[in-house]
PyMOL Python script that loads the backbone (N, CA, C, O; Angstrom):
from pymol import cmd

cmd.read_pdbstr("""\
ATOM      1  N   MET A   1      13.810 -38.089 103.075  1.00  0.00           N
ATOM      2  CA  MET A   1      13.151 -38.072 104.360  1.00  0.00           C
ATOM      3  C   MET A   1      11.779 -38.733 104.206  1.00  0.00           C
ATOM      4  O   MET A   1      11.032 -38.432 103.275  1.00  0.00           O
ATOM      5  N   GLN A   2      11.466 -39.629 105.125  1.00  0.00           N
ATOM      6  CA  GLN A   2      10.170 -40.304 105.146  1.00  0.00           C
ATOM      7  C   GLN A   2       9.165 -39.450 105.912  1.00  0.00           C
ATOM      8  O   GLN A   2       9.526 -38.768 106.871  1.00  0.00           O
ATOM      9  N   LYS A   3       7.913 -39.490 105.489  1.00  0.00           N
ATOM     10  CA  LYS A   3       6.839 -38.819 106.220  1.00  0.00           C
ATOM     11  C   LYS A   3       5.938 -39.902 106.786  1.00  0.00           C
ATOM     12  O   LYS A   3       5.417 -40.732 106.043  1.00  0.00           O
ATOM     13  N   ILE A   4       5.753 -39.896 108.105  1.00  0.00           N
ATOM     14  CA  ILE A   4       5.009 -40.925 108.817  1.00  0.00           C
ATOM     15  C   ILE A   4       3.778 -40.293 109.456  1.00  0.00           C
ATOM     16  O   ILE A   4       3.891 -39.332 110.217  1.00  0.00           O
ATOM     17  N   LEU A   5       2.588 -40.842 109.143  1.00  0.00           N
ATOM     18  CA  LEU A   5       1.343 -40.367 109.733  1.00  0.00           C
ATOM     19  C   LEU A   5       1.034 -41.219 110.958  1.00  0.00           C
ATOM     20  O   LEU A   5       0.942 -42.443 110.864  1.00  0.00           O
ATOM     21  N   ILE A   6       0.876 -40.571 112.103  1.00  0.00           N
ATOM     22  CA  ILE A   6       0.572 -41.260 113.356  1.00  0.00           C
ATOM     23  C   ILE A   6      -0.837 -40.858 113.783  1.00  0.00           C
ATOM     24  O   ILE A   6      -1.112 -39.679 114.002  1.00  0.00           O
ATOM     25  N   LEU A   7      -1.724 -41.840 113.901  1.00  0.00           N
ATOM     26  CA  LEU A   7      -3.079 -41.603 114.399  1.00  0.00           C
ATOM     27  C   LEU A   7      -3.056 -41.747 115.912  1.00  0.00           C
ATOM     28  O   LEU A   7      -2.407 -42.649 116.441  1.00  0.00           O
ATOM     29  N   THR A   8      -3.758 -40.867 116.608  1.00  0.00           N
ATOM     30  CA  THR A   8      -3.742 -40.921 118.061  1.00  0.00           C
ATOM     31  C   THR A   8      -5.121 -40.639 118.637  1.00  0.00           C
ATOM     32  O   THR A   8      -5.901 -39.859 118.090  1.00  0.00           O
ATOM     33  N   ASP A   9      -5.399 -41.300 119.758  1.00  0.00           N
ATOM     34  CA  ASP A   9      -6.589 -40.980 120.553  1.00  0.00           C
ATOM     35  C   ASP A   9      -6.149 -40.550 121.951  1.00  0.00           C
ATOM     36  O   ASP A   9      -6.963 -40.467 122.871  1.00  0.00           O
ATOM     37  N   PHE A  10      -4.864 -40.279 122.097  1.00  0.00           N
ATOM     38  CA  PHE A  10      -4.222 -39.798 123.323  1.00  0.00           C
ATOM     39  C   PHE A  10      -4.210 -40.847 124.432  1.00  0.00           C
ATOM     40  O   PHE A  10      -4.023 -40.504 125.600  1.00  0.00           O
ATOM     41  N   SER A  11      -4.406 -42.107 124.089  1.00  0.00           N
ATOM     42  CA  SER A  11      -4.370 -43.181 125.081  1.00  0.00           C
ATOM     43  C   SER A  11      -2.932 -43.655 125.278  1.00  0.00           C
ATOM     44  O   SER A  11      -2.027 -43.272 124.536  1.00  0.00           O
ATOM     45  N   ALA A  12      -2.746 -44.482 126.275  1.00  0.00           N
ATOM     46  CA  ALA A  12      -1.421 -45.056 126.516  1.00  0.00           C
ATOM     47  C   ALA A  12      -0.999 -45.928 125.332  1.00  0.00           C
ATOM     48  O   ALA A  12       0.178 -45.952 124.972  1.00  0.00           O
ATOM     49  N   ALA A  13      -1.951 -46.643 124.726  1.00  0.00           N
ATOM     50  CA  ALA A  13      -1.630 -47.500 123.580  1.00  0.00           C
ATOM     51  C   ALA A  13      -1.125 -46.675 122.400  1.00  0.00           C
ATOM     52  O   ALA A  13      -0.192 -47.090 121.714  1.00  0.00           O
ATOM     53  N   SER A  14      -1.726 -45.518 122.156  1.00  0.00           N
ATOM     54  CA  SER A  14      -1.263 -44.699 121.034  1.00  0.00           C
ATOM     55  C   SER A  14       0.103 -44.086 121.317  1.00  0.00           C
ATOM     56  O   SER A  14       0.889 -43.871 120.395  1.00  0.00           O
ATOM     57  N   ARG A  15       0.388 -43.804 122.575  1.00  0.00           N
ATOM     58  CA  ARG A  15       1.722 -43.296 122.927  1.00  0.00           C
ATOM     59  C   ARG A  15       2.779 -44.394 122.740  1.00  0.00           C
ATOM     60  O   ARG A  15       3.904 -44.116 122.323  1.00  0.00           O
ATOM     61  N   HIS A  16       2.405 -45.642 123.052  1.00  0.00           N
ATOM     62  CA  HIS A  16       3.318 -46.758 122.813  1.00  0.00           C
ATOM     63  C   HIS A  16       3.533 -46.960 121.310  1.00  0.00           C
ATOM     64  O   HIS A  16       4.643 -47.265 120.874  1.00  0.00           O
ATOM     65  N   ALA A  17       2.474 -46.792 120.526  1.00  0.00           N
ATOM     66  CA  ALA A  17       2.595 -46.912 119.073  1.00  0.00           C
ATOM     67  C   ALA A  17       3.527 -45.844 118.521  1.00  0.00           C
ATOM     68  O   ALA A  17       4.301 -46.106 117.601  1.00  0.00           O
ATOM     69  N   LEU A  18       3.455 -44.657 119.071  1.00  0.00           N
ATOM     70  CA  LEU A  18       4.350 -43.577 118.657  1.00  0.00           C
ATOM     71  C   LEU A  18       5.797 -43.914 118.991  1.00  0.00           C
ATOM     72  O   LEU A  18       6.689 -43.720 118.165  1.00  0.00           O
ATOM     73  N   ALA A  19       6.032 -44.415 120.193  1.00  0.00           N
ATOM     74  CA  ALA A  19       7.386 -44.816 120.589  1.00  0.00           C
ATOM     75  C   ALA A  19       7.890 -45.949 119.694  1.00  0.00           C
ATOM     76  O   ALA A  19       9.064 -45.978 119.325  1.00  0.00           O
ATOM     77  N   PHE A  20       7.001 -46.880 119.348  1.00  0.00           N
ATOM     78  CA  PHE A  20       7.373 -47.978 118.463  1.00  0.00           C
ATOM     79  C   PHE A  20       7.755 -47.443 117.083  1.00  0.00           C
ATOM     80  O   PHE A  20       8.751 -47.877 116.503  1.00  0.00           O
ATOM     81  N   ALA A  21       6.969 -46.504 116.557  1.00  0.00           N
ATOM     82  CA  ALA A  21       7.270 -45.923 115.246  1.00  0.00           C
ATOM     83  C   ALA A  21       8.612 -45.202 115.264  1.00  0.00           C
ATOM     84  O   ALA A  21       9.381 -45.298 114.307  1.00  0.00           O
ATOM     85  N   GLN A  22       8.900 -44.479 116.348  1.00  0.00           N
ATOM     86  CA  GLN A  22      10.187 -43.797 116.452  1.00  0.00           C
ATOM     87  C   GLN A  22      11.324 -44.818 116.488  1.00  0.00           C
ATOM     88  O   GLN A  22      12.372 -44.600 115.880  1.00  0.00           O
ATOM     89  N   ALA A  23      11.125 -45.922 117.191  1.00  0.00           N
ATOM     90  CA  ALA A  23      12.159 -46.954 117.248  1.00  0.00           C
ATOM     91  C   ALA A  23      12.310 -47.652 115.906  1.00  0.00           C
ATOM     92  O   ALA A  23      13.424 -47.966 115.486  1.00  0.00           O
ATOM     93  N   LEU A  24      11.184 -47.899 115.227  1.00  0.00           N
ATOM     94  CA  LEU A  24      11.214 -48.577 113.942  1.00  0.00           C
ATOM     95  C   LEU A  24      11.969 -47.772 112.887  1.00  0.00           C
ATOM     96  O   LEU A  24      12.677 -48.336 112.053  1.00  0.00           O
ATOM     97  N   PHE A  25      11.813 -46.465 112.931  1.00  0.00           N
ATOM     98  CA  PHE A  25      12.481 -45.589 111.967  1.00  0.00           C
ATOM     99  C   PHE A  25      13.692 -44.899 112.586  1.00  0.00           C
ATOM    100  O   PHE A  25      14.045 -43.789 112.187  1.00  0.00           O
ATOM    101  N   SER A  26      14.328 -45.545 113.554  1.00  0.00           N
ATOM    102  CA  SER A  26      15.454 -44.919 114.251  1.00  0.00           C
ATOM    103  C   SER A  26      16.659 -44.674 113.358  1.00  0.00           C
ATOM    104  O   SER A  26      17.466 -43.786 113.635  1.00  0.00           O
ATOM    105  N   ASP A  27      16.789 -45.449 112.293  1.00  0.00           N
ATOM    106  CA  ASP A  27      17.936 -45.275 111.395  1.00  0.00           C
ATOM    107  C   ASP A  27      17.584 -44.484 110.146  1.00  0.00           C
ATOM    108  O   ASP A  27      18.384 -44.423 109.212  1.00  0.00           O
ATOM    109  N   THR A  28      16.396 -43.875 110.110  1.00  0.00           N
ATOM    110  CA  THR A  28      15.922 -43.143 108.942  1.00  0.00           C
ATOM    111  C   THR A  28      15.465 -41.759 109.370  1.00  0.00           C
ATOM    112  O   THR A  28      14.799 -41.607 110.394  1.00  0.00           O
ATOM    113  N   ALA A  29      15.823 -40.753 108.585  1.00  0.00           N
ATOM    114  CA  ALA A  29      15.300 -39.415 108.848  1.00  0.00           C
ATOM    115  C   ALA A  29      13.807 -39.431 108.537  1.00  0.00           C
ATOM    116  O   ALA A  29      13.409 -39.794 107.430  1.00  0.00           O
ATOM    117  N   ALA A  30      12.979 -39.040 109.503  1.00  0.00           N
ATOM    118  CA  ALA A  30      11.528 -39.119 109.332  1.00  0.00           C
ATOM    119  C   ALA A  30      10.856 -37.890 109.920  1.00  0.00           C
ATOM    120  O   ALA A  30      11.300 -37.327 110.921  1.00  0.00           O
ATOM    121  N   ASP A  31       9.776 -37.494 109.268  1.00  0.00           N
ATOM    122  CA  ASP A  31       8.942 -36.393 109.724  1.00  0.00           C
ATOM    123  C   ASP A  31       7.614 -36.999 110.163  1.00  0.00           C
ATOM    124  O   ASP A  31       6.869 -37.517 109.331  1.00  0.00           O
ATOM    125  N   PHE A  32       7.303 -36.942 111.471  1.00  0.00           N
ATOM    126  CA  PHE A  32       6.081 -37.541 112.004  1.00  0.00           C
ATOM    127  C   PHE A  32       4.965 -36.501 112.025  1.00  0.00           C
ATOM    128  O   PHE A  32       5.167 -35.366 112.456  1.00  0.00           O
ATOM    129  N   CYS A  33       3.789 -36.902 111.554  1.00  0.00           N
ATOM    130  CA  CYS A  33       2.611 -36.038 111.550  1.00  0.00           C
ATOM    131  C   CYS A  33       1.555 -36.679 112.433  1.00  0.00           C
ATOM    132  O   CYS A  33       1.162 -37.822 112.202  1.00  0.00           O
ATOM    133  N   LEU A  34       1.092 -35.953 113.444  1.00  0.00           N
ATOM    134  CA  LEU A  34       0.079 -36.462 114.370  1.00  0.00           C
ATOM    135  C   LEU A  34      -1.317 -36.103 113.879  1.00  0.00           C
ATOM    136  O   LEU A  34      -1.553 -34.982 113.430  1.00  0.00           O
ATOM    137  N   THR A  35      -2.246 -37.060 113.965  1.00  0.00           N
ATOM    138  CA  THR A  35      -3.628 -36.844 113.545  1.00  0.00           C
ATOM    139  C   THR A  35      -4.583 -37.406 114.592  1.00  0.00           C
ATOM    140  O   THR A  35      -4.380 -38.500 115.117  1.00  0.00           O
ATOM    141  N   HIS A  36      -5.619 -36.642 114.881  1.00  0.00           N
ATOM    142  CA  HIS A  36      -6.685 -37.083 115.780  1.00  0.00           C
ATOM    143  C   HIS A  36      -8.007 -36.754 115.101  1.00  0.00           C
ATOM    144  O   HIS A  36      -8.210 -35.619 114.669  1.00  0.00           O
ATOM    145  N   ALA A  37      -8.914 -37.730 114.998  1.00  0.00           N
ATOM    146  CA  ALA A  37     -10.196 -37.525 114.324  1.00  0.00           C
ATOM    147  C   ALA A  37     -11.306 -37.333 115.348  1.00  0.00           C
ATOM    148  O   ALA A  37     -11.373 -38.036 116.356  1.00  0.00           O
ATOM    149  N   LEU A  38     -12.164 -36.377 115.071  1.00  0.00           N
ATOM    150  CA  LEU A  38     -13.346 -36.137 115.893  1.00  0.00           C
ATOM    151  C   LEU A  38     -14.566 -36.661 115.143  1.00  0.00           C
ATOM    152  O   LEU A  38     -14.550 -36.717 113.913  1.00  0.00           O
ATOM    153  N   PRO A  39     -15.631 -37.049 115.861  1.00  0.00           N
ATOM    154  CA  PRO A  39     -16.842 -37.495 115.163  1.00  0.00           C
ATOM    155  C   PRO A  39     -17.433 -36.362 114.336  1.00  0.00           C
ATOM    156  O   PRO A  39     -17.431 -35.206 114.759  1.00  0.00           O
ATOM    157  N   PHE A  40     -17.939 -36.701 113.152  1.00  0.00           N
ATOM    158  CA  PHE A  40     -18.481 -35.686 112.244  1.00  0.00           C
ATOM    159  C   PHE A  40     -19.872 -35.231 112.657  1.00  0.00           C
ATOM    160  O   PHE A  40     -20.213 -34.061 112.483  1.00  0.00           O
ATOM    161  N   GLU A  41     -20.678 -36.129 113.197  1.00  0.00           N
ATOM    162  CA  GLU A  41     -22.053 -35.810 113.532  1.00  0.00           C
ATOM    163  C   GLU A  41     -22.127 -35.067 114.857  1.00  0.00           C
ATOM    164  O   GLU A  41     -21.586 -35.538 115.858  1.00  0.00           O
ATOM    165  N   PRO A  42     -22.790 -33.912 114.881  1.00  0.00           N
ATOM    166  CA  PRO A  42     -22.922 -33.183 116.155  1.00  0.00           C
ATOM    167  C   PRO A  42     -23.853 -33.927 117.097  1.00  0.00           C
ATOM    168  O   PRO A  42     -24.719 -34.686 116.663  1.00  0.00           O
ATOM    169  N   GLU A  43     -23.669 -33.705 118.370  1.00  0.00           N
ATOM    170  CA  GLU A  43     -24.556 -34.290 119.366  1.00  0.00           C
ATOM    171  C   GLU A  43     -25.934 -33.661 119.213  1.00  0.00           C
ATOM    172  O   GLU A  43     -26.058 -32.462 118.964  1.00  0.00           O
ATOM    173  N   MET A  44     -26.955 -34.475 119.364  1.00  0.00           N
ATOM    174  CA  MET A  44     -28.321 -33.966 119.231  1.00  0.00           C
ATOM    175  C   MET A  44     -28.719 -33.253 120.524  1.00  0.00           C
ATOM    176  O   MET A  44     -28.323 -33.652 121.619  1.00  0.00           O
ATOM    177  N   GLY A  45     -29.489 -32.217 120.375  1.00  0.00           N
ATOM    178  CA  GLY A  45     -29.963 -31.503 121.542  1.00  0.00           C
ATOM    179  C   GLY A  45     -29.425 -30.087 121.602  1.00  0.00           C
ATOM    180  O   GLY A  45     -28.645 -29.655 120.752  1.00  0.00           O
ATOM    181  N   TYR A  46     -29.849 -29.402 122.595  1.00  0.00           N
ATOM    182  CA  TYR A  46     -29.467 -28.003 122.780  1.00  0.00           C
ATOM    183  C   TYR A  46     -27.976 -27.901 123.102  1.00  0.00           C
ATOM    184  O   TYR A  46     -27.477 -28.630 123.959  1.00  0.00           O
ATOM    185  N   GLY A  47     -27.276 -27.015 122.431  1.00  0.00           N
ATOM    186  CA  GLY A  47     -25.869 -26.770 122.730  1.00  0.00           C
ATOM    187  C   GLY A  47     -24.915 -27.760 122.103  1.00  0.00           C
ATOM    188  O   GLY A  47     -23.751 -27.812 122.501  1.00  0.00           O
ATOM    189  N   GLY A  48     -25.365 -28.562 121.121  1.00  0.00           N
ATOM    190  CA  GLY A  48     -24.496 -29.559 120.487  1.00  0.00           C
ATOM    191  C   GLY A  48     -23.299 -28.940 119.803  1.00  0.00           C
ATOM    192  O   GLY A  48     -22.198 -29.489 119.859  1.00  0.00           O
ATOM    193  N   ALA A  49     -23.498 -27.798 119.153  1.00  0.00           N
ATOM    194  CA  ALA A  49     -22.394 -27.139 118.460  1.00  0.00           C
ATOM    195  C   ALA A  49     -21.342 -26.661 119.461  1.00  0.00           C
ATOM    196  O   ALA A  49     -20.145 -26.711 119.176  1.00  0.00           O
ATOM    197  N   PHE A  50     -21.779 -26.202 120.617  1.00  0.00           N
ATOM    198  CA  PHE A  50     -20.838 -25.743 121.638  1.00  0.00           C
ATOM    199  C   PHE A  50     -19.999 -26.908 122.155  1.00  0.00           C
ATOM    200  O   PHE A  50     -18.796 -26.767 122.376  1.00  0.00           O
ATOM    201  N   ILE A  51     -20.643 -28.063 122.345  1.00  0.00           N
ATOM    202  CA  ILE A  51     -19.920 -29.244 122.823  1.00  0.00           C
ATOM    203  C   ILE A  51     -18.863 -29.658 121.811  1.00  0.00           C
ATOM    204  O   ILE A  51     -17.745 -30.007 122.188  1.00  0.00           O
ATOM    205  N   MET A  52     -19.212 -29.622 120.519  1.00  0.00           N
ATOM    206  CA  MET A  52     -18.231 -29.987 119.492  1.00  0.00           C
ATOM    207  C   MET A  52     -17.059 -29.014 119.476  1.00  0.00           C
ATOM    208  O   MET A  52     -15.911 -29.434 119.330  1.00  0.00           O
ATOM    209  N   ALA A  53     -17.332 -27.720 119.625  1.00  0.00           N
ATOM    210  CA  ALA A  53     -16.255 -26.727 119.646  1.00  0.00           C
ATOM    211  C   ALA A  53     -15.347 -26.968 120.845  1.00  0.00           C
ATOM    212  O   ALA A  53     -14.127 -26.839 120.745  1.00  0.00           O
ATOM    213  N   GLU A  54     -15.947 -27.320 121.980  1.00  0.00           N
ATOM    214  CA  GLU A  54     -15.159 -27.598 123.178  1.00  0.00           C
ATOM    215  C   GLU A  54     -14.291 -28.844 122.981  1.00  0.00           C
ATOM    216  O   GLU A  54     -13.127 -28.856 123.382  1.00  0.00           O
ATOM    217  N   GLN A  55     -14.851 -29.891 122.368  1.00  0.00           N
ATOM    218  CA  GLN A  55     -14.087 -31.111 122.091  1.00  0.00           C
ATOM    219  C   GLN A  55     -12.936 -30.812 121.139  1.00  0.00           C
ATOM    220  O   GLN A  55     -11.837 -31.342 121.299  1.00  0.00           O
ATOM    221  N   ARG A  56     -13.190 -29.964 120.150  1.00  0.00           N
ATOM    222  CA  ARG A  56     -12.133 -29.597 119.196  1.00  0.00           C
ATOM    223  C   ARG A  56     -10.994 -28.875 119.903  1.00  0.00           C
ATOM    224  O   ARG A  56      -9.824 -29.161 119.650  1.00  0.00           O
ATOM    225  N   GLU A  57     -11.325 -27.956 120.774  1.00  0.00           N
ATOM    226  CA  GLU A  57     -10.293 -27.226 121.515  1.00  0.00           C
ATOM    227  C   GLU A  57      -9.491 -28.167 122.408  1.00  0.00           C
ATOM    228  O   GLU A  57      -8.270 -28.044 122.501  1.00  0.00           O
ATOM    229  N   GLN A  58     -10.168 -29.102 123.062  1.00  0.00           N
ATOM    230  CA  GLN A  58      -9.463 -30.076 123.899  1.00  0.00           C
ATOM    231  C   GLN A  58      -8.537 -30.944 123.060  1.00  0.00           C
ATOM    232  O   GLN A  58      -7.424 -31.251 123.485  1.00  0.00           O
ATOM    233  N   ALA A  59      -8.985 -31.344 121.873  1.00  0.00           N
ATOM    234  CA  ALA A  59      -8.151 -32.167 120.988  1.00  0.00           C
ATOM    235  C   ALA A  59      -6.930 -31.380 120.527  1.00  0.00           C
ATOM    236  O   ALA A  59      -5.825 -31.921 120.493  1.00  0.00           O
ATOM    237  N   LEU A  60      -7.116 -30.110 120.172  1.00  0.00           N
ATOM    238  CA  LEU A  60      -5.975 -29.294 119.749  1.00  0.00           C
ATOM    239  C   LEU A  60      -4.963 -29.122 120.877  1.00  0.00           C
ATOM    240  O   LEU A  60      -3.755 -29.167 120.646  1.00  0.00           O
ATOM    241  N   THR A  61      -5.458 -28.927 122.088  1.00  0.00           N
ATOM    242  CA  THR A  61      -4.574 -28.806 123.242  1.00  0.00           C
ATOM    243  C   THR A  61      -3.811 -30.107 123.481  1.00  0.00           C
ATOM    244  O   THR A  61      -2.609 -30.090 123.748  1.00  0.00           O
ATOM    245  N   SER A  62      -4.519 -31.236 123.384  1.00  0.00           N
ATOM    246  CA  SER A  62      -3.872 -32.537 123.581  1.00  0.00           C
ATOM    247  C   SER A  62      -2.833 -32.814 122.506  1.00  0.00           C
ATOM    248  O   SER A  62      -1.772 -33.363 122.800  1.00  0.00           O
ATOM    249  N   LEU A  63      -3.125 -32.438 121.252  1.00  0.00           N
ATOM    250  CA  LEU A  63      -2.144 -32.613 120.176  1.00  0.00           C
ATOM    251  C   LEU A  63      -0.898 -31.769 120.428  1.00  0.00           C
ATOM    252  O   LEU A  63       0.224 -32.234 120.227  1.00  0.00           O
ATOM    253  N   ALA A  64      -1.096 -30.538 120.865  1.00  0.00           N
ATOM    254  CA  ALA A  64       0.048 -29.672 121.161  1.00  0.00           C
ATOM    255  C   ALA A  64       0.882 -30.248 122.303  1.00  0.00           C
ATOM    256  O   ALA A  64       2.111 -30.211 122.253  1.00  0.00           O
ATOM    257  N   ASP A  65       0.221 -30.779 123.331  1.00  0.00           N
ATOM    258  CA  ASP A  65       0.947 -31.391 124.447  1.00  0.00           C
ATOM    259  C   ASP A  65       1.731 -32.619 123.994  1.00  0.00           C
ATOM    260  O   ASP A  65       2.876 -32.817 124.402  1.00  0.00           O
ATOM    261  N   LEU A  66       1.104 -33.449 123.140  1.00  0.00           N
ATOM    262  CA  LEU A  66       1.783 -34.644 122.640  1.00  0.00           C
ATOM    263  C   LEU A  66       2.970 -34.277 121.755  1.00  0.00           C
ATOM    264  O   LEU A  66       4.013 -34.929 121.804  1.00  0.00           O
ATOM    265  N   GLN A  67       2.807 -33.234 120.950  1.00  0.00           N
ATOM    266  CA  GLN A  67       3.917 -32.779 120.109  1.00  0.00           C
ATOM    267  C   GLN A  67       5.075 -32.284 120.968  1.00  0.00           C
ATOM    268  O   GLN A  67       6.235 -32.570 120.671  1.00  0.00           O
ATOM    269  N   THR A  68       4.770 -31.555 122.015  1.00  0.00           N
ATOM    270  CA  THR A  68       5.808 -31.083 122.923  1.00  0.00           C
ATOM    271  C   THR A  68       6.528 -32.250 123.574  1.00  0.00           C
ATOM    272  O   THR A  68       7.754 -32.253 123.691  1.00  0.00           O
ATOM    273  N   GLU A  69       5.751 -33.245 123.999  1.00  0.00           N
ATOM    274  CA  GLU A  69       6.335 -34.430 124.616  1.00  0.00           C
ATOM    275  C   GLU A  69       7.223 -35.194 123.636  1.00  0.00           C
ATOM    276  O   GLU A  69       8.291 -35.682 124.005  1.00  0.00           O
ATOM    277  N   MET A  70       6.769 -35.293 122.374  1.00  0.00           N
ATOM    278  CA  MET A  70       7.546 -36.008 121.351  1.00  0.00           C
ATOM    279  C   MET A  70       8.864 -35.318 121.038  1.00  0.00           C
ATOM    280  O   MET A  70       9.889 -35.979 120.867  1.00  0.00           O
ATOM    281  N   THR A  71       8.843 -34.014 120.963  1.00  0.00           N
ATOM    282  CA  THR A  71      10.025 -33.279 120.531  1.00  0.00           C
ATOM    283  C   THR A  71      10.931 -32.869 121.678  1.00  0.00           C
ATOM    284  O   THR A  71      11.985 -32.275 121.449  1.00  0.00           O
ATOM    285  N   ARG A  72      10.539 -33.175 122.907  1.00  0.00           N
ATOM    286  CA  ARG A  72      11.360 -32.809 124.060  1.00  0.00           C
ATOM    287  C   ARG A  72      12.741 -33.444 123.934  1.00  0.00           C
ATOM    288  O   ARG A  72      13.755 -32.751 124.017  1.00  0.00           O
ATOM    289  N   VAL A  73      12.781 -34.745 123.737  1.00  0.00           N
ATOM    290  CA  VAL A  73      14.043 -35.454 123.552  1.00  0.00           C
ATOM    291  C   VAL A  73      13.855 -36.360 122.330  1.00  0.00           C
ATOM    292  O   VAL A  73      13.484 -37.525 122.472  1.00  0.00           O
ATOM    293  N   PRO A  74      14.110 -35.826 121.135  1.00  0.00           N
ATOM    294  CA  PRO A  74      13.906 -36.646 119.953  1.00  0.00           C
ATOM    295  C   PRO A  74      14.864 -37.824 119.924  1.00  0.00           C
ATOM    296  O   PRO A  74      16.026 -37.708 120.313  1.00  0.00           O
ATOM    297  N   GLU A  75      14.369 -38.936 119.466  1.00  0.00           N
ATOM    298  CA  GLU A  75      15.173 -40.157 119.439  1.00  0.00           C
ATOM    299  C   GLU A  75      15.079 -40.769 118.075  1.00  0.00           C
ATOM    300  O   GLU A  75      14.049 -41.380 117.790  1.00  0.00           O
ATOM    301  N   PRO A  76      15.989 -40.673 117.258  1.00  0.00           N
ATOM    302  CA  PRO A  76      17.238 -39.914 117.235  1.00  0.00           C
ATOM    303  C   PRO A  76      16.997 -38.422 116.954  1.00  0.00           C
ATOM    304  O   PRO A  76      15.861 -38.012 116.718  1.00  0.00           O
ATOM    305  N   PRO A  77      18.039 -37.632 116.979  1.00  0.00           N
ATOM    306  CA  PRO A  77      17.869 -36.170 116.874  1.00  0.00           C
ATOM    307  C   PRO A  77      17.271 -35.685 115.562  1.00  0.00           C
ATOM    308  O   PRO A  77      16.753 -34.570 115.513  1.00  0.00           O
ATOM    309  N   TYR A  78      17.324 -36.486 114.487  1.00  0.00           N
ATOM    310  CA  TYR A  78      16.780 -35.999 113.211  1.00  0.00           C
ATOM    311  C   TYR A  78      15.312 -36.350 113.039  1.00  0.00           C
ATOM    312  O   TYR A  78      14.792 -36.199 111.933  1.00  0.00           O
ATOM    313  N   HIS A  79      14.618 -36.809 114.067  1.00  0.00           N
ATOM    314  CA  HIS A  79      13.176 -37.029 114.001  1.00  0.00           C
ATOM    315  C   HIS A  79      12.471 -35.776 114.435  1.00  0.00           C
ATOM    316  O   HIS A  79      11.241 -35.735 114.456  1.00  0.00           O
TER     317      HIS A  79
END
""", "prot")
cmd.dss("prot")
cmd.show_as("cartoon", "prot")
cmd.util.cbc("prot")
cmd.orient("prot")
């Protein structure tokens, strides 16, 4: 089984890249791993840590939604 790392920013282009990767590995059993990177440096000013925590929660929610969308109808079934 191949392990494929997919980087995403939740844009339409990254969703197309995901569909392309699924099509490219359509004849191979593959395990896809989704990754989204957040900026390391906190925003300067009052409440910067809170903003980063909020961004992290939004990213986790978006990753969960994308995973649900990906696995709704796997193409092919062993992805």
